[in-house]
C-alpha positions in Angstrom: -22.1 -19.1 -9.9 -19.5 -17.4 -7.7 -16.0 -18.9 -7.6 -13.9 -18.3 -4.5 -10.2 -18.9 -4.4 -8.4 -19.3 -1.2 -4.7 -18.3 -1.1 -2.3 -21.0 0.0 0.3 -20.1 2.6 3.5 -22.0 3.4 5.4 -22.6 6.6 8.8 -24.0 7.4 9.4 -25.5 10.8 12.5 -26.7 12.5 12.2 -27.7 16.2 10.8 -24.5 17.7 11.5 -22.1 14.8 8.8 -21.3 12.3 8.5 -19.0 9.4 5.4 -18.2 7.3 6.2 -17.0 3.8 6.0 -18.1 0.1 7.2 -21.5 -1.1 10.6 -20.2 -2.4 11.3 -18.3 0.8 10.4 -21.3 3.0 12.6 -23.6 0.9 15.6 -21.2 1.0 15.2 -20.7 4.8 15.0 -24.5 5.2 18.2 -25.0 3.2 20.0 -22.4 5.4 18.7 -23.8 8.7 19.9 -27.4 8.1 23.5 -26.1 7.8 23.2 -24.0 11.0 21.2 -26.3 13.2 20.6 -30.1 13.5 17.3 -31.7 12.7 15.1 -31.8 9.7 13.0 -28.9 8.4 9.4 -29.6 7.5 7.5 -27.6 4.9 3.8 -27.3 5.4 0.9 -25.7 3.5 -2.6 -24.5 4.4 -5.4 -22.6 2.7 -7.4 -19.7 4.1 -10.0 -21.1 6.5 -8.0 -24.3 7.3 -7.4 -25.2 10.9 -4.5 -27.4 10.2 -1.4 -27.3 7.9 -0.2 -30.4 6.0 3.4 -31.4 5.9 4.3 -31.6 2.2 8.1 -31.8 2.3 11.1 -32.6 4.5 14.6 -31.0 4.1 17.7 -32.6 5.7 21.4 -32.5 4.9 21.0 -35.8 3.1 17.9 -35.2 1.1 15.0 -33.1 0.1 11.8 -35.0 -0.4 8.1 -34.3 -1.1 5.7 -36.1 1.2 2.3 -37.2 -0.1 -0.4 -37.4 2.6 1.8 -36.1 5.4 0.6 -35.5 8.9 -1.1 -32.3 10.0 -0.2 -29.7 12.5 -2.6 -27.2 14.1 -2.2 -23.7 12.7 -2.7 -22.3 16.2 0.4 -24.3 17.3 2.4 -23.0 14.3 1.4 -19.4 14.8 2.0 -19.4 18.6 5.3 -21.4 18.4 
């Protein structure tokens, strides 16, 4: 039996700005962005082969919270801005 592992990738999105990096880099970027620009930053994740990324966290000046069962965003939309 062959076991295949798909790497997980993370995105941080604020309005029309998006980065694609590891979890820690996305979280640090989000924390910086909320001090420079208004609006929440959403953290998303996807695995290789997925067509959509799932929102898993939201960062604002007031709070940082994990989201269970968040909405999805097309990877094509994330990659093309």
